[in-house]
VEXMI-391956 format. One line per field, with one value per atom (N, C-alpha, C): x negated, y, z; residue number from 1; residue in one letter. Coordinates in nm, 2 decimals, padded with zeros to 4 digits. Example, Ala and Ser with C-alpha at 12.3 -4.5 7.8 and 13.67 -1.06 7.14 Angstrom:
2
X <- -01.32	-01.23	-01.32	-01.28	-01.37	-01.29
Y <- -00.57	-00.45	-00.33	-00.22	-00.11	00.00
Z <- 00.78	00.78	00.78	00.71	00.71	00.79
nr <- 1	1	1	2	2	2
rest <- A	A	A	S	S	S
END
This chain:
246
X <- 03.69	03.69	03.62	03.54	03.49	03.61	03.64	03.70	03.70	03.80	03.78	03.84	03.84	03.92	03.94	04.02	04.02	03.94	03.88	03.82	03.94	03.90	03.97	04.03	03.92	03.92	04.03	03.95	04.06	04.13	04.09	04.18	04.13	04.01	03.92	03.90	03.91	03.91	03.76	03.70	03.57	03.56	03.41	03.39	03.39	03.39	03.40	03.25	03.13	02.98	02.96	03.06	03.00	03.00	02.90	02.87	02.93	02.93	02.98	03.05	03.18	03.25	03.18	03.20	03.19	03.22	03.30	03.42	03.35	03.42	03.40	03.28	03.19	03.08	03.09	03.21	03.24	03.19	03.15	03.11	03.26	03.19	03.31	03.29	03.35	03.34	03.31	03.22	03.18	03.32	03.35	03.50	03.59	03.73	03.85	03.83	03.84	03.86	03.99	04.05	04.16	04.20	04.34	04.42	04.39	04.42	04.44	04.50	04.48	04.52	04.69	04.76	04.93	04.89	04.95	04.95	05.08	05.15	05.24	05.38	05.47	05.60	05.59	05.68	05.67	05.68	05.59	05.56	05.50	05.43	05.31	05.17	05.09	04.95	04.88	04.77	04.67	04.54	04.51	04.40	04.31	04.18	04.08	04.00	03.91	03.82	03.67	03.63	03.57	03.39	03.41	03.27	03.23	03.06	03.00	02.87	02.88	02.76	02.77	02.67	02.66	02.54	02.47	02.39	02.42	02.45	02.49	02.36	02.42	02.32	02.17	02.21	02.09	02.02	02.03	01.95	01.89	01.95	01.89	01.81	01.80	01.70	01.61	01.62	01.52	01.43	01.51	01.43	01.33	01.35	01.33	01.17	01.22	01.10	01.00	01.05	00.93	00.88	00.91	00.87	00.72	00.77	00.71	00.58	00.59	00.49	00.39	00.47	00.38	00.28	00.34	00.24	00.17	00.19	00.05	-00.04	00.00	-00.09	-00.18	-00.11	-00.19	-00.30	-00.24	-00.36	-00.47	-00.42	-00.52	-00.66	-00.56	-00.65	-00.70	-00.66	-00.69	-00.77	-00.73	-00.81	-00.82	-00.76	-00.78	-00.93	-00.96	-01.07	-01.04	-01.04	-01.00	-01.11	-01.05	-01.14	-01.19	-01.29	-01.30	-01.20	-01.20	-01.12	-01.16	-01.12	-01.17	-01.12	-01.20	-01.15	-01.03	-00.94	-00.79	-00.72	-00.77	-00.72	-00.66	-00.70	-00.64	-00.76	-00.70	-00.81	-00.88	-00.96	-01.10	-01.08	-01.00	-01.03	-01.15	-01.29	-01.37	-01.40	-01.40	-01.44	-01.58	-01.64	-01.81	-01.84	-01.91	-01.91	-02.04	-02.14	-02.26	-02.38	-02.49	-02.60	-02.57	-02.57	-02.55	-02.64	-02.77	-02.88	-02.85	-02.86	-02.80	-02.68	-02.56	-02.43	-02.48	-02.56	-02.59	-02.64	-02.73	-02.79	-02.69	-02.60	-02.49	-02.41	-02.36	-02.26	-02.36	-02.47	-02.52	-02.44	-02.41	-02.34	-02.17	-02.14	-01.98	-01.97	-01.82	-01.83	-01.84	-01.87	-01.83	-01.71	-01.64	-01.50	-01.49	-01.40	-01.36	-01.22	-01.18	-01.35	-01.39	-01.33	-01.39	-01.34	-01.38	-01.31	-01.21	-01.12	-01.02	-00.94	-00.95	-00.85	-00.88	-00.94	-00.98	-00.85	-00.89	-00.76	-00.88	-01.01	-01.08	-01.19	-01.27	-01.39	-01.47	-01.58	-01.72	-01.83	-01.76	-01.86	-01.98	-02.03	-02.12	-02.13	-02.15	-02.11	-02.25	-02.26	-02.34	-02.33	-02.38	-02.35	-02.40	-02.51	-02.57	-02.45	-02.34	-02.29	-02.22	-02.21	-02.13	-02.03	-01.92	-01.86	-01.79	-01.70	-01.63	-01.51	-01.48	-01.37	-01.42	-01.57	-01.61	-01.75	-01.80	-01.91	-01.87	-01.96	-01.92	-01.95	-02.04	-02.07	-01.96	-01.92	-01.82	-01.68	-01.62	-01.54	-01.55	-01.63	-01.65	-01.73	-01.81	-01.89	-01.84	-01.91	-02.06	-02.06	-02.18	-02.22	-02.13	-02.09	-02.08	-01.91	-01.84	-01.71	-01.61	-01.63	-01.56	-01.65	-01.74	-01.83	-01.98	-02.04	-02.18	-02.27	-02.37	-02.47	-02.59	-02.69	-02.80	-02.91	-02.91	-03.00	-02.88	-02.98	-02.91	-02.87	-02.89	-02.82	-02.76	-02.74	-02.66	-02.60	-02.43	-02.37	-02.25	-02.20	-02.10	-01.98	-01.89	-01.72	-01.64	-01.53	-01.45	-01.31	-01.25	-01.13	-01.05	-00.89	-00.81	-00.75	-00.77	-00.70	-00.55	-00.47	-00.30	-00.31	-00.22	-00.19	-00.11	-00.14	-00.07	00.04	00.09	00.21	00.33	00.29	00.38	00.32	00.20	00.16	00.09	00.12	00.03	-00.12	-00.20	-00.33	-00.41	-00.46	-00.55	-00.69	-00.69	-00.85	-00.96	-01.08	-01.18	-01.20	-01.24	-01.26	-01.40	-01.46	-01.60	-01.65	-01.54	-01.57	-01.58	-01.44	-01.41	-01.49	-01.52	-01.58	-01.50	-01.36	-01.23	-01.17	-01.14	-00.99	-00.86	-00.78	-00.68	-00.58	-00.47	-00.34	-00.27	-00.23	-00.18	00.00	00.04	00.19	00.26	00.18	00.25	00.10	00.00	-00.12	-00.17	-00.14	-00.23	-00.38	-00.45	-00.62	-00.71	-00.80	-00.90	-01.06	-01.11	-01.26	-01.35	-01.47	-01.55	-01.56	-01.49	-01.50	-01.39	-01.29	-01.14	-01.04	-01.09	-01.02	-00.92	-00.81	-00.73	-00.76	-00.75	-00.75	-00.63	-00.51	-00.43	-00.33	-00.23	-00.09	00.01	00.12	00.23	00.15	00.05	-00.01	-00.01	00.03	00.05	-00.10	-00.18	-00.34	-00.42	-00.51	-00.63	-00.63	-00.68	-00.70	-00.73	-00.65	-00.66	-00.80	-00.85	-00.96	-00.98	-01.07	-01.10	-01.23	-01.20	-01.31	-01.42	-01.57	-01.66	-01.78	-01.88	-02.00	-02.10	-02.24	-02.32	-02.37	-02.35	-02.41	-02.52	-02.58	-02.72	-02.79	-02.72	-02.81	-02.81	-02.75	-02.76	-02.66	-02.54	-02.44	-02.31	-02.23	-02.16	-02.01	-01.95	-01.81	-01.72	-01.57	-01.47	-01.39	-01.33	-01.20	-01.07	-01.03	-00.91	-00.79	-00.83	-00.69	-00.68	-00.80	-00.80	-00.80	-00.72	-00.68	-00.71	-00.75	-00.76	-00.68	-00.59	-00.52	-00.60	-00.55	-00.65	-00.64	-00.72	-00.72	-00.62	-00.56	-00.47	-00.53	-00.40	-00.48	-00.57	-00.53	-00.64	-00.76	-00.77	-00.89	-01.02	-00.99	-01.11	-01.26	-01.36	-01.50	-01.61	-01.56	-01.65	-01.56	-01.69	-01.61	-01.66	-01.59	-01.62	-01.53	-01.58	-01.48	-01.52	-01.38	-01.40	-01.49	-01.58	-01.70	-01.73	-01.60	-01.56	-01.43	-01.35	-01.23	-01.15	-01.04	-00.93	-00.94	-00.93	-00.87	-00.74	-00.64	-00.49	-00.44
Y <- 04.14	03.97	03.96	03.87	03.87	03.83	03.87	03.85	03.64	03.58	03.44	03.43	03.33	03.25	03.11	03.07	02.93	02.84	02.74	02.63	02.60	02.61	02.59	02.43	02.35	02.21	02.14	02.18	02.08	02.21	02.34	02.43	02.47	02.41	02.45	02.59	02.67	02.80	02.84	02.95	02.95	03.11	03.16	03.31	03.34	03.48	03.54	03.51	03.50	03.49	03.34	03.24	03.14	03.09	03.02	02.97	02.80	02.76	02.59	02.58	02.50	02.45	02.37	02.40	02.32	02.19	02.14	02.04	01.93	01.99	01.86	01.91	02.05	02.06	02.11	02.13	02.20	02.36	02.40	02.55	02.62	02.73	02.83	02.96	03.03	03.11	03.24	03.31	03.44	03.57	03.57	03.62	03.57	03.63	03.58	03.40	03.39	03.23	03.18	03.03	02.98	02.96	02.95	02.93	02.79	02.76	02.59	02.48	02.38	02.30	02.28	02.23	02.20	02.08	02.11	02.04	01.89	01.94	01.80	01.85	01.75	01.76	01.81	01.85	01.87	01.73	01.73	01.58	01.52	01.55	01.45	01.53	01.47	01.52	01.51	01.66	01.66	01.57	01.51	01.43	01.51	01.53	01.58	01.49	01.57	01.48	01.41	01.30	01.25	01.27	01.30	01.31	01.48	01.42	01.54	01.56	01.51	01.54	01.66	01.75	01.89	01.90	01.75	01.78	01.67	01.68	01.56	01.47	01.35	01.21	01.23	01.27	01.29	01.37	01.46	01.60	01.52	01.50	01.42	01.32	01.22	01.15	01.18	01.30	01.37	01.42	01.49	01.60	01.49	01.37	01.27	01.22	01.19	01.13	01.24	01.35	01.47	01.49	01.50	01.45	01.36	01.23	01.11	01.17	01.20	01.21	01.35	01.43	01.54	01.47	01.40	01.34	01.26	01.18	01.10	01.17	01.30	01.36	01.44	01.49	01.58	01.47	01.33	01.24	01.16	01.18	01.15	01.27	01.40	01.50	01.56	01.57	01.63	01.76	01.85	02.01	02.08	02.05	02.13	02.06	01.96	01.92	01.76	01.77	01.63	01.54	01.44	01.29	01.23	01.16	01.07	00.96	00.99	00.90	00.77	00.63	00.55	00.51	00.41	00.40	00.41	00.37	00.37	00.50	00.59	00.72	00.73	00.64	00.63	00.68	00.75	00.82	00.71	00.73	00.64	00.71	00.61	00.65	00.53	00.60	00.50	00.54	00.42	00.40	00.34	00.46	00.44	00.31	00.20	00.11	00.09	00.16	00.16	00.10	00.10	00.06	-00.10	-00.11	-00.25	-00.37	-00.33	-00.48	-00.45	-00.35	-00.40	-00.45	-00.43	-00.52	-00.68	-00.68	-00.80	-00.88	-00.81	-00.89	-00.89	-00.84	-00.85	-00.95	-00.96	-01.04	-01.17	-01.22	-01.34	-01.44	-01.43	-01.57	-01.52	-01.40	-01.34	-01.23	-01.22	-01.10	-00.96	-00.86	-00.74	-00.65	-00.65	-00.60	-00.43	-00.39	-00.27	-00.21	-00.08	-00.02	-00.09	-00.19	-00.25	-00.37	-00.49	-00.57	-00.63	-00.53	-00.52	-00.45	-00.35	-00.31	-00.34	-00.46	-00.43	-00.46	-00.39	-00.40	-00.44	-00.44	-00.53	-00.57	-00.65	-00.74	-00.72	-00.71	-00.72	-00.86	-00.93	-01.08	-01.11	-01.21	-01.22	-01.36	-01.37	-01.49	-01.51	-01.63	-01.68	-01.68	-01.60	-01.57	-01.74	-01.78	-01.90	-02.05	-02.00	-02.17	-02.22	-02.31	-02.37	-02.49	-02.52	-02.63	-02.70	-02.80	-02.84	-02.76	-02.62	-02.57	-02.42	-02.38	-02.27	-02.22	-02.14	-02.08	-01.96	-01.90	-01.80	-01.66	-01.70	-01.56	-01.50	-01.61	-01.59	-01.56	-01.57	-01.58	-01.45	-01.41	-01.32	-01.17	-01.23	-01.10	-01.06	-01.01	-00.99	-00.85	-00.80	-00.69	-00.55	-00.47	-00.36	-00.36	-00.47	-00.50	-00.57	-00.65	-00.69	-00.67	-00.75	-00.77	-00.76	-00.65	-00.65	-00.78	-00.81	-00.90	-00.84	-00.86	-00.80	-00.86	-01.01	-01.12	-01.25	-01.31	-01.44	-01.52	-01.53	-01.59	-01.51	-01.37	-01.27	-01.21	-01.20	-01.09	-01.03	-00.96	-00.89	-00.88	-00.91	-00.88	-00.82	-00.73	-00.65	-00.75	-00.77	-00.85	-00.76	-00.76	-00.71	-00.81	-00.77	-00.86	-00.88	-00.79	-00.83	-00.94	-01.04	-01.21	-01.19	-01.24	-01.22	-01.31	-01.39	-01.43	-01.35	-01.28	-01.20	-01.07	-01.04	-00.89	-00.88	-00.99	-00.95	-00.98	-00.91	-00.92	-01.04	-01.10	-01.18	-01.18	-01.29	-01.27	-01.34	-01.28	-01.39	-01.48	-01.60	-01.70	-01.74	-01.69	-01.70	-01.84	-01.93	-02.08	-02.16	-02.15	-02.20	-02.15	-02.00	-01.94	-01.96	-01.95	-01.92	-01.79	-01.72	-01.63	-01.71	-01.70	-01.73	-01.65	-01.67	-01.58	-01.64	-01.52	-01.53	-01.55	-01.52	-01.50	-01.65	-01.70	-01.84	-01.93	-01.93	-02.01	-01.99	-01.92	-01.94	-01.92	-02.02	-02.02	-01.95	-01.88	-01.88	-01.90	-01.96	-01.98	-01.87	-01.85	-01.74	-01.65	-01.71	-01.61	-01.57	-01.57	-01.54	-01.64	-01.74	-01.83	-01.95	-01.95	-02.01	-02.15	-02.22	-02.34	-02.42	-02.35	-02.42	-02.33	-02.33	-02.29	-02.21	-02.13	-02.11	-01.98	-01.92	-01.83	-01.87	-01.81	-01.85	-01.81	-01.76	-01.74	-01.69	-01.67	-01.64	-01.52	-01.45	-01.30	-01.23	-01.12	-01.02	-00.90	-00.90	-00.81	-00.69	-00.60	-00.46	-00.48	-00.39	-00.35	-00.31	-00.34	-00.25	-00.26	-00.18	-00.16	-00.10	-00.06	-00.02	00.14	00.25	00.35	00.37	00.44	00.47	00.54	00.53	00.56	00.46	00.33	00.21	00.15	00.26	00.23	00.15	00.08	-00.04	00.05	00.06	00.14	00.03	00.04	-00.03	00.09	00.07	00.15	00.06	00.16	00.13	00.13	00.19	00.22	00.09	00.01	-00.08	-00.25	-00.27	-00.41	-00.55	-00.65	-00.76	-00.86	-00.94	-01.04	-01.14	-01.23	-01.33	-01.44	-01.54	-01.66	-01.77	-01.87	-01.95	-02.02	-02.12	-02.21	-02.33	-02.38	-02.46	-02.39	-02.29	-02.22	-02.18	-02.25	-02.20	-02.27	-02.19	-02.28	-02.30	-02.22	-02.31	-02.39	-02.53	-02.63	-02.59	-02.52	-02.51	-02.59	-02.68	-02.72	-02.62	-02.63	-02.57	-02.61	-02.50	-02.56	-02.54	-02.53	-02.56	-02.53	-02.54	-02.51	-02.40	-02.41	-02.29	-02.20	-02.08	-01.98	-01.95	-01.97	-01.98	-02.13
Z <- 01.51	01.47	01.34	01.27	01.15	01.08	00.95	00.85	00.83	00.80	00.75	00.64	00.58	00.46	00.44	00.40	00.39	00.28	00.30	00.16	00.10	-00.04	-00.15	-00.17	-00.11	-00.13	-00.03	00.13	00.25	00.33	00.31	00.40	00.52	00.55	00.66	00.68	00.78	00.83	00.83	00.75	00.74	00.74	00.79	00.77	00.62	00.62	00.46	00.39	00.48	00.45	00.42	00.43	00.43	00.26	00.26	00.08	00.05	00.17	00.19	00.27	00.29	00.37	00.47	00.61	00.72	00.74	00.68	00.68	00.59	00.41	00.34	00.24	00.31	00.21	00.08	00.04	-00.09	-00.11	-00.21	-00.23	-00.23	-00.18	-00.13	-00.25	-00.33	-00.42	-00.36	-00.42	-00.31	-00.33	-00.44	-00.44	-00.48	-00.47	-00.48	-00.45	-00.34	-00.30	-00.29	-00.39	-00.44	-00.31	-00.31	-00.20	-00.21	-00.02	00.01	-00.09	-00.14	-00.18	-00.08	-00.21	-00.17	-00.06	00.04	00.16	00.15	00.01	-00.01	00.04	00.07	00.11	00.26	00.34	00.47	00.57	00.65	00.73	00.65	00.54	00.49	00.53	00.62	00.65	00.53	00.52	00.45	00.44	00.34	00.39	00.32	00.41	00.32	00.27	00.16	00.11	00.21	00.17	00.29	00.21	00.08	00.01	00.10	00.14	00.20	00.12	-00.01	-00.08	-00.15	-00.12	-00.17	-00.31	-00.31	-00.43	-00.56	-00.63	-00.74	-00.71	-00.72	-00.68	-00.82	-00.92	-01.04	-01.03	-00.98	-00.88	-00.77	-00.66	-00.57	-00.58	-00.69	-00.71	-00.79	-00.86	-00.91	-00.83	-00.76	-00.63	-00.53	-00.51	-00.44	-00.49	-00.63	-00.70	-00.74	-00.74	-00.75	-00.62	-00.53	-00.37	-00.36	-00.42	-00.43	-00.49	-00.61	-00.70	-00.65	-00.60	-00.57	-00.44	-00.32	-00.25	-00.28	-00.38	-00.44	-00.49	-00.57	-00.64	-00.55	-00.43	-00.32	-00.27	-00.24	-00.20	-00.30	-00.43	-00.53	-00.56	-00.57	-00.59	-00.48	-00.36	-00.25	-00.24	-00.15	-00.14	-00.28	-00.37	-00.51	-00.60	-00.55	-00.67	-00.71	-00.80	-00.88	-00.82	-00.83	-00.82	-00.95	-00.92	-01.04	-01.11	-01.22	-01.30	-01.35	-01.36	-01.41	-01.57	-01.62	-01.76	-01.80	-01.71	-01.75	-01.71	-01.67	-01.62	-01.48	-01.43	-01.28	-01.18	-01.09	-01.01	-00.91	-00.91	-00.80	-00.67	-00.58	-00.42	-00.35	-00.36	-00.32	-00.16	-00.12	00.04	00.05	00.11	00.15	00.25	00.25	00.35	00.40	00.35	00.40	00.30	00.37	00.28	00.23	00.10	00.07	00.15	00.15	00.17	00.33	00.40	00.55	00.55	00.47	00.48	00.40	00.35	00.30	00.44	00.51	00.63	00.70	00.73	00.85	00.82	00.70	00.67	00.60	00.69	00.65	00.70	00.78	00.86	00.89	00.96	00.96	00.89	00.85	00.78	00.81	00.78	00.83	00.80	00.94	00.92	00.96	00.89	00.86	00.91	00.99	01.08	01.17	01.24	01.36	01.34	01.45	01.50	01.53	01.56	01.63	01.54	01.48	01.36	01.24	01.21	01.06	00.94	00.86	00.73	00.63	00.62	00.51	00.55	00.48	00.51	00.44	00.45	00.33	00.38	00.24	00.25	00.18	00.21	00.10	00.04	-00.07	-00.16	-00.25	-00.29	-00.37	-00.52	-00.59	-00.71	-00.82	-00.77	-00.81	-00.81	-00.74	-00.66	-00.80	-00.82	-00.96	-00.89	-00.91	-00.89	-01.00	-00.98	-01.10	-01.16	-01.06	-01.09	-01.15	-01.17	-01.24	-01.18	-01.24	-01.17	-01.05	-00.98	-00.88	-00.95	-01.04	-01.07	-01.21	-01.29	-01.37	-01.28	-01.22	-01.13	-01.03	-00.98	-00.91	-00.98	-01.05	-01.13	-01.23	-01.32	-01.34	-01.25	-01.21	-01.14	-01.23	-01.15	-01.20	-01.23	-01.25	-01.25	-01.18	-01.08	-00.95	-00.82	-00.84	-00.70	-00.73	-00.68	-00.71	-00.64	-00.75	-00.72	-00.66	-00.58	-00.53	-00.58	-00.57	-00.59	-00.66	-00.72	-00.77	-00.64	-00.52	-00.43	-00.33	-00.38	-00.29	-00.34	-00.31	-00.38	-00.27	-00.27	-00.19	-00.23	-00.15	-00.17	-00.10	-00.11	-00.03	-00.03	00.06	00.06	00.18	00.13	00.21	00.28	00.41	00.52	00.54	00.50	00.49	00.43	00.48	00.43	00.34	00.21	00.09	00.08	00.22	00.21	00.29	00.39	00.47	00.51	00.49	00.51	00.63	00.72	00.87	00.85	00.93	00.92	00.98	00.87	00.92	01.01	01.09	01.17	01.15	01.18	01.14	01.26	01.25	01.36	01.37	01.46	01.47	01.49	01.52	01.55	01.44	01.34	01.23	01.14	01.13	01.05	00.92	00.94	00.84	00.89	00.76	00.83	00.87	00.97	01.00	01.02	00.98	00.97	01.14	01.21	01.34	01.33	01.19	01.19	01.17	01.04	00.99	00.97	01.00	00.99	00.86	00.77	00.66	00.70	00.60	00.64	00.52	00.50	00.41	00.46	00.36	00.38	00.39	00.42	00.43	00.30	00.19	00.08	00.05	00.15	00.11	00.05	00.01	-00.07	-00.02	-00.05	00.05	00.07	00.20	00.25	00.31	00.32	00.42	00.44	00.46	00.52	00.39	00.44	00.31	00.22	00.24	00.18	00.01	-00.09	-00.24	-00.28	-00.25	-00.32	-00.22	-00.26	-00.15	-00.15	-00.03	00.01	-00.12	-00.14	-00.23	-00.20	-00.29	-00.32	-00.35	-00.35	-00.41	-00.49	-00.62	-00.69	-00.62	-00.63	-00.58	-00.64	-00.58	-00.67	-00.60	-00.63	-00.58	-00.61	-00.54	-00.62	-00.63	-00.68	-00.71	-00.59	-00.46	-00.33	-00.25	-00.32	-00.26	-00.15	-00.15	-00.07	-00.16	-00.08	-00.15	-00.11	-00.23	-00.22	-00.29	-00.22	-00.25	-00.33	-00.46	-00.51	-00.47	-00.37	-00.32	-00.36	-00.51	-00.58	-00.70	-00.71	-00.81	-00.74	-00.67	-00.64	-00.72	-00.68	-00.74	-00.67	-00.77	-00.69	-00.64	-00.54	-00.46	-00.58	-00.58	-00.64	-00.65	-00.72	-00.70	-00.59	-00.54	-00.43	-00.45	-00.60	-00.68	-00.76	-00.72	-00.79	-00.69	-00.59	-00.47	-00.51	-00.55	-00.57	-00.44	-00.34	-00.20	-00.14	-00.14	-00.04	00.08	00.17	00.32	00.41	00.47	00.59	00.73	00.80	00.96	01.02	01.04	01.14	01.30	01.33	01.48	01.47	01.62	01.62	01.58	01.56	01.52	01.61	01.56	01.71	01.70	01.59	01.61	01.61
nr <- 1	1	1	2	2	2	3	3	3	4	4	4	5	5	5	6	6	6	7	7	7	8	8	8	9	9	9	10	10	10	11	11	11	12	12	12	13	13	13	14	14	14	15	15	15	16	16	16	17	17	17	18	18	18	19	19	19	20	20	20	21	21	21	22	22	22	23	23	23	24	24	24	25	25	25	26	26	26	27	27	27	28	28	28	29	29	29	30	30	30	31	31	31	32	32	32	33	33	33	34	34	34	35	35	35	36	36	36	37	37	37	38	38	38	39	39	39	40	40	40	41	41	41	42	42	42	43	43	43	44	44	44	45	45	45	46	46	46	47	47	47	48	48	48	49	49	49	50	50	50	51	51	51	52	52	52	53	53	53	54	54	54	55	55	55	56	56	56	57	57	57	58	58	58	59	59	59	60	60	60	61	61	61	62	62	62	63	63	63	64	64	64	65	65	65	66	66	66	67	67	67	68	68	68	69	69	69	70	70	70	71	71	71	72	72	72	73	73	73	74	74	74	75	75	75	76	76	76	77	77	77	78	78	78	79	79	79	80	80	80	81	81	81	82	82	82	83	83	83	84	84	84	85	85	85	86	86	86	87	87	87	88	88	88	89	89	89	90	90	90	91	91	91	92	92	92	93	93	93	94	94	94	95	95	95	96	96	96	97	97	97	98	98	98	99	99	99	100	100	100	101	101	101	102	102	102	103	103	103	104	104	104	105	105	105	106	106	106	107	107	107	108	108	108	109	109	109	110	110	110	111	111	111	112	112	112	113	113	113	114	114	114	115	115	115	116	116	116	117	117	117	118	118	118	119	119	119	120	120	120	121	121	121	122	122	122	123	123	123	124	124	124	125	125	125	126	126	126	127	127	127	128	128	128	129	129	129	130	130	130	131	131	131	132	132	132	133	133	133	134	134	134	135	135	135	136	136	136	137	137	137	138	138	138	139	139	139	140	140	140	141	141	141	142	142	142	143	143	143	144	144	144	145	145	145	146	146	146	147	147	147	148	148	148	149	149	149	150	150	150	151	151	151	152	152	152	153	153	153	154	154	154	155	155	155	156	156	156	157	157	157	158	158	158	159	159	159	160	160	160	161	161	161	162	162	162	163	163	163	164	164	164	165	165	165	166	166	166	167	167	167	168	168	168	169	169	169	170	170	170	171	171	171	172	172	172	173	173	173	174	174	174	175	175	175	176	176	176	177	177	177	178	178	178	179	179	179	180	180	180	181	181	181	182	182	182	183	183	183	184	184	184	185	185	185	186	186	186	187	187	187	188	188	188	189	189	189	190	190	190	191	191	191	192	192	192	193	193	193	194	194	194	195	195	195	196	196	196	197	197	197	198	198	198	199	199	199	200	200	200	201	201	201	202	202	202	203	203	203	204	204	204	205	205	205	206	206	206	207	207	207	208	208	208	209	209	209	210	210	210	211	211	211	212	212	212	213	213	213	214	214	214	215	215	215	216	216	216	217	217	217	218	218	218	219	219	219	220	220	220	221	221	221	222	222	222	223	223	223	224	224	224	225	225	225	226	226	226	227	227	227	228	228	228	229	229	229	230	230	230	231	231	231	232	232	232	233	233	233	234	234	234	235	235	235	236	236	236	237	237	237	238	238	238	239	239	239	240	240	240	241	241	241	242	242	242	243	243	243	244	244	244	245	245	245	246	246	246
rest <- M	M	M	D	D	D	E	E	E	T	T	T	R	R	R	N	N	N	C	C	C	G	G	G	T	T	T	C	C	C	G	G	G	Y	Y	Y	N	N	N	L	L	L	P	P	P	M	M	M	V	V	V	A	A	A	R	R	R	Y	Y	Y	C	C	C	G	G	G	R	R	R	C	C	C	G	G	G	A	A	A	P	P	P	V	V	V	A	A	A	A	A	A	E	E	E	N	N	N	P	P	P	P	P	P	E	E	E	P	P	P	A	A	A	D	D	D	P	P	P	G	G	G	P	P	P	A	A	A	G	G	G	T	T	T	P	P	P	H	H	H	V	V	V	A	A	A	S	S	S	T	T	T	S	S	S	R	R	R	S	S	S	R	R	R	V	V	V	P	P	P	R	R	R	R	R	R	E	E	E	L	L	L	L	L	L	T	T	T	G	G	G	V	V	V	G	G	G	G	G	G	L	L	L	V	V	V	V	V	V	G	G	G	L	L	L	L	L	L	A	A	A	A	A	A	G	G	G	W	W	W	W	W	W	G	G	G	R	R	R	G	G	G	R	R	R	P	P	P	Q	Q	Q	E	E	E	L	L	L	D	D	D	E	E	E	H	H	H	G	G	G	L	L	L	P	P	P	V	V	V	A	A	A	D	D	D	L	L	L	D	D	D	L	L	L	G	G	G	D	D	D	A	A	A	E	E	E	Q	Q	Q	L	L	L	A	A	A	E	E	E	Q	Q	Q	A	A	A	A	A	A	R	R	R	D	D	D	P	P	P	V	V	V	L	L	L	Y	Y	Y	P	P	P	D	D	D	D	D	D	H	H	H	N	N	N	A	A	A	R	R	R	L	L	L	A	A	A	V	V	V	L	L	L	R	R	R	W	W	W	E	E	E	P	P	P	S	S	S	L	L	L	T	T	T	S	S	S	A	A	A	R	R	R	G	G	G	S	S	S	A	A	A	L	L	L	E	E	E	R	R	R	Y	Y	Y	G	G	G	P	P	P	D	D	D	G	G	G	E	E	E	D	D	D	H	H	H	P	P	P	V	V	V	L	L	L	T	T	T	E	E	E	A	A	A	I	I	I	G	G	G	L	L	L	M	M	M	V	V	V	V	V	V	A	A	A	L	L	L	P	P	P	S	S	S	P	P	P	H	H	H	C	C	C	G	G	G	C	C	C	L	L	L	V	V	V	G	G	G	W	W	W	C	C	C	T	T	T	S	S	S	S	S	S	R	R	R	W	W	W	F	F	F	E	E	E	G	G	G	Q	Q	Q	C	C	C	H	H	H	G	G	G	S	S	S	R	R	R	F	F	F	N	N	N	R	R	R	W	W	W	G	G	G	E	E	E	W	W	W	T	T	T	G	G	G	G	G	G	P	P	P	A	A	A	P	P	P	R	R	R	G	G	G	L	L	L	D	D	D	R	R	R	Y	Y	Y	R	R	R	S	S	S	R	R	R	I	I	I	R	R	R	P	P	P	D	D	D	G	G	G	H	H	H	L	L	L	V	V	V	A	A	A	S	S	S	L	L	L	T	T	T	R	R	R	P	P	P	I	I	I	I	I	I	G	G	G	V	V	V	P	P	P	R	R	R	D	D	D	S	S	S	Y	Y	Y	L	L	L	L	L	L	E	E	E	Q	Q	Q	A	A	A	P	P	P	E	E	E	G	G	G	P	P	P	A	A	A	C	C	C	V	V	V
END
């Protein structure tokens, strides 16, 4: 029969090779284990410690924090090759959305949804840099080229919007009849530029900085989101062009 000994904290019977108590989790000295705690006067039951923590809280939090940072670093730097850093020293996670001129043609009426119409997480929109209203200039609001959203011509620009609603995070869908983005959870609505038109959402759809690479492809920087414009700052006066989908 294997030799045993008692835990010095709760008195639990342990194998000699045990390093931690199987009942209370206390460390067990490798040599000369202490005698069990005094159980008290006869007839008084011994109350074992209820703490099962084997790692000090500070060390646990430090370890978890290190794991999170490690996972983020692995995602950003990937496969041992450093990614491009922006002017702020942040990793740039570029999503190639395809040829910019072709996207502009496809988005002439309806936005291009990515990755597809049924599982869209973002959309490529076409906007008009020459548009002005009492609330300002579209070029000043959404440009200039290379900063926020690229401009192809005086009349054509491209914009990448995130489709989770800024109200609750539910994905909003594109309605081909109203030509608005419509939220299925709480009824928020946004025009074809992603600007707020109704519902509980506090602002327009959030966006991503985007640019056109030398090869002509539109890329979105997913690590550099842009907060959607406030409710009263919309530029595009667009009434629904048909019945709502929600």
